[in-house]
C-alpha positions in Angstrom: 0.0 0.0 0.0 1.4 3.4 -1.0 1.9 5.7 1.9 -0.1 9.0 1.8 1.9 10.9 4.4 2.6 14.6 3.8 5.5 16.8 5.1 3.5 18.1 8.1 3.1 14.4 9.3 6.9 14.4 9.9 7.1 17.4 12.2 8.7 15.4 15.0 11.4 14.0 12.7 12.0 17.5 11.3 12.5 19.0 14.7 15.0 16.3 15.6 16.9 16.6 12.3 17.3 20.3 13.0 18.7 19.6 16.5 21.0 16.8 15.3 22.3 19.1 12.5 23.3 21.7 15.1 25.5 19.1 16.8 27.5 18.6 13.6 29.0 22.1 14.0 31.8 20.7 16.2 33.1 18.4 13.4 36.5 19.5 12.2 36.8 17.1 9.3 34.3 17.0 6.5 32.9 13.4 6.0 33.2 11.9 2.5 30.7 9.0 3.0 27.6 9.2 5.1 25.2 6.4 5.9 21.6 7.3 6.8 19.8 4.5 8.7 16.1 5.2 8.6 14.3 6.9 5.6 12.4 9.9 7.1 10.7 11.6 4.2 14.1 12.8 2.9 14.5 15.1 5.9 17.8 13.7 7.1 19.2 13.4 3.6 18.2 17.0 2.7 19.9 18.4 5.8 23.1 16.3 5.4 23.4 17.0 1.6 23.0 20.7 2.3 25.7 20.7 4.9 28.0 18.4 3.0 27.3 18.9 -0.7 30.4 16.9 -1.8 29.7 13.9 0.4 28.3 10.6 -0.9 25.1 9.6 0.9 23.5 6.2 1.2 20.1 5.5 2.7 19.2 2.2 4.5 15.9 1.0 5.9 14.1 -2.2 6.5 10.9 -0.7 5.1 10.8 -0.5 1.3 7.8 1.9 1.3 9.7 4.4 3.5 12.6 4.3 1.1 10.3 4.8 -1.8 8.6 7.8 -0.2 12.0 9.4 0.7 13.2 9.0 -2.9 10.0 10.5 -4.2 10.5 13.6 -2.0 14.1 14.0 -3.2 13.0 13.8 -6.8 10.2 16.4 -6.4 12.6 18.9 -4.9 15.4 18.7 -7.5 15.5 21.0 -10.5 16.5 19.9 -14.0 20.1 20.9 -13.6 20.4 19.0 -10.3 18.9 16.0 -12.0 21.5 16.1 -14.7 24.5 16.9 -12.5 23.6 15.5 -9.1 24.8 12.3 -7.6 22.3 9.5 -7.2 21.7 8.4 -3.7 22.0 4.6 -3.3 19.2 3.0 -1.2 19.4 -0.4 0.4 16.4 -2.3 1.9 17.0 -5.0 4.5 17.3 -5.9 8.2 19.2 -3.0 9.9 21.7 -5.4 11.5 22.7 -6.8 8.1 22.9 -3.9 5.7 25.9 -1.7 5.1 29.4 -2.7 4.0 32.2 -2.9 6.6 34.3 0.2 7.1 32.5 2.2 4.4 31.4 5.4 6.1 32.8 8.3 8.1 29.4 9.2 9.7 26.4 7.1 10.5 23.2 9.0 11.1 20.0 7.5 12.5 16.9 9.5 13.2 14.4 7.4 15.2 15.4 4.4 13.0 15.5 1.7 15.7 12.3 2.4 17.6 11.2 -1.3 17.2 14.6 -2.7 18.5 14.0 -3.9 22.0 17.7 -4.8 22.4 19.9 -2.5 20.3 23.3 -3.9 21.2 23.6 -6.1 18.1 22.7 -3.0 16.0 25.4 -0.9 17.7 28.0 -3.6 17.0 27.0 -3.7 13.4 27.1 0.1 13.1 30.6 0.1 14.6 31.7 -2.3 11.9 30.1 -0.2 9.2 32.1 2.9 10.3 35.7 3.6 9.4 38.4 4.2 11.9 37.3 7.2 14.1 33.9 7.2 12.4 31.1 9.0 14.2 27.6 7.8 15.1 24.7 10.3 15.5 21.3 9.1 16.5 18.0 9.8 18.2 15.7 7.4 20.1 12.7 7.5 22.4 13.3 7.5 26.1 11.2 5.7 28.8 9.0 8.7 29.6 7.6 8.6 26.1 3.7 8.3 26.1 3.8 8.3 29.9 0.3 9.7 30.1 -1.0 7.0 27.7 0.7 4.3 29.8 -0.8 5.5 33.1 -4.2 5.6 31.6 -4.0 2.1 30.2 -2.7 0.7 33.4 -5.7 2.2 35.3 -7.9 0.2 32.9 -5.8 -3.0 33.6 -4.0 -3.0 30.3 -0.3 -3.9 30.6 2.5 -2.5 28.5 6.1 -3.8 28.1 8.4 -3.0 31.0 11.4 -2.3 28.8 9.7 -0.2 26.2 12.6 2.2 25.7 16.0 2.4 27.3 17.1 5.5 29.2 20.1 7.5 28.1 22.5 6.0 30.7 21.6 2.5 29.5 22.1 3.4 25.9 25.4 5.1 26.7 26.6 1.9 28.5 25.5 -0.2 25.5 27.4 2.0 23.1 30.6 1.8 25.3 30.5 -2.0 25.5 29.4 -2.6 21.9 31.8 -0.8 19.6 32.1 2.9 20.6 34.2 5.3 22.6 33.1 8.4 24.6 29.3 8.3 24.1 27.6 11.6 24.8 23.9 11.5 25.6 21.3 14.2 26.3 17.5 14.4 26.5 14.8 16.6 25.3 11.0 16.4 25.8 8.3 17.3 23.4 4.8 17.9 24.7 2.0 17.4 22.2 -1.7 18.4 22.5 -4.4 16.8 20.3 -7.8 18.1 19.4 -9.0 14.8 17.8 -7.9 11.1 18.0 -7.4 10.9 14.2 -4.4 13.2 14.4 -2.9 11.2 17.3 -3.2 7.8 15.5 -1.6 9.3 12.4 1.3 10.5 14.4 1.7 7.1 16.1 1.8 5.5 12.7 4.5 7.8 11.4 6.6 7.5 14.6 5.9 3.8 15.0 6.0 4.2 18.7 2.6 2.6 19.6 3.9 -0.9 18.6 6.8 -0.5 21.1 4.4 -0.5 24.0 4.0 -4.2 23.5 0.3 -4.4 24.2 -1.1 -7.9 23.8 -3.1 -8.5 20.7 -6.2 -9.3 22.7 -6.0 -5.9 24.4 -5.3 -3.8 21.3 -8.8 -2.9 20.3 -9.8 -2.0 23.8 -6.6 0.0 24.4 -7.2 2.1 21.2 -10.8 2.7 22.1 -9.8 3.9 25.6 -7.2 6.3 24.1 -9.5 7.6 21.4 -12.3 8.3 23.9 -10.0 10.0 26.3 -8.6 12.3 23.5 -12.1 13.1 22.3 -13.5 14.1 25.7 -10.4 16.0 26.7 -9.2 13.7 29.5 -5.9 13.3 27.7 -4.7 16.9 27.2 -0.9 16.5 26.9 1.2 13.7 25.6 5.0 13.4 26.2 7.7 12.3 23.9 11.1 11.9 25.6 13.8 12.1 22.9 17.4 10.9 23.5 20.2 12.3 21.4 23.4 10.4 21.3 26.8 10.5 19.5 29.9 8.4 19.9 33.2 7.6 18.2 33.9 4.1 16.7 36.1 2.1 19.0 39.4 0.9 17.6 39.3 -2.9 17.5 42.8 -4.6 17.4 43.5 -8.1 16.3 43.6 -10.8 19.0 46.7 -10.7 21.2 47.7 -7.2 20.0 47.5 -4.0 22.0 47.9 -0.3 21.2 51.2 1.2 22.1 51.5 5.0 22.6 54.7 6.9 22.5 55.0 10.1 24.4 57.8 12.7 24.2 60.1 12.7 27.2 60.2 15.7 29.5 63.3 17.9 29.2 65.7 17.6 32.1 65.7 20.5 34.5 
């Protein structure tokens, strides 16, 4: 089924892209090859191609329809001269832990791409392999306070959600450190949303793919959605929280077995 989303449906992704882009100001070296994990309506690609016009960008996603939608947005924004002279962005569809060649990229960028990953350590290890020496990872993810008002309401009605819905920034930082990265830097932002009707809410949940992460049992799905819709309609649910984690880290140097890094330091001059 062809996706019918419009640019205003991606307002959360756009906000996060803008904040992520600001964090690139500290980079001293211009990346030559960039991997984008997660097709987000061409928002990440557009920001990165504008900042690094000479870089080669590749886009990866497990969802073929997301890739198609992103490609369509790119094509609609390019003029004839850009189409003739511009570089074609390679897209690859597949499981996130499998796609991307080893040591191929200077920067790996992921904007809410692994929302469905309940245990991201394997993905972090793969991303470390995909990056070149001293390569940088930039990503966003949802934190545990996401949809906290929804969760409380469902629990009042006896509907259980998954305990490990999302990891907090400290857990994600530890995962990065132990699975392929140095010096993880993590911080948090919160977005508060208000809805006038349930239709808008469910459309946003579909774009963000965050509802599925709650892990609600199939038998409870219909009742849970009915409870939420009624609460939005009658104004009981006035504000909804999205906790967003920003992270970046440097690829860890992996030495062959039985080898260790030796550093040489200049000797101090004698007094």
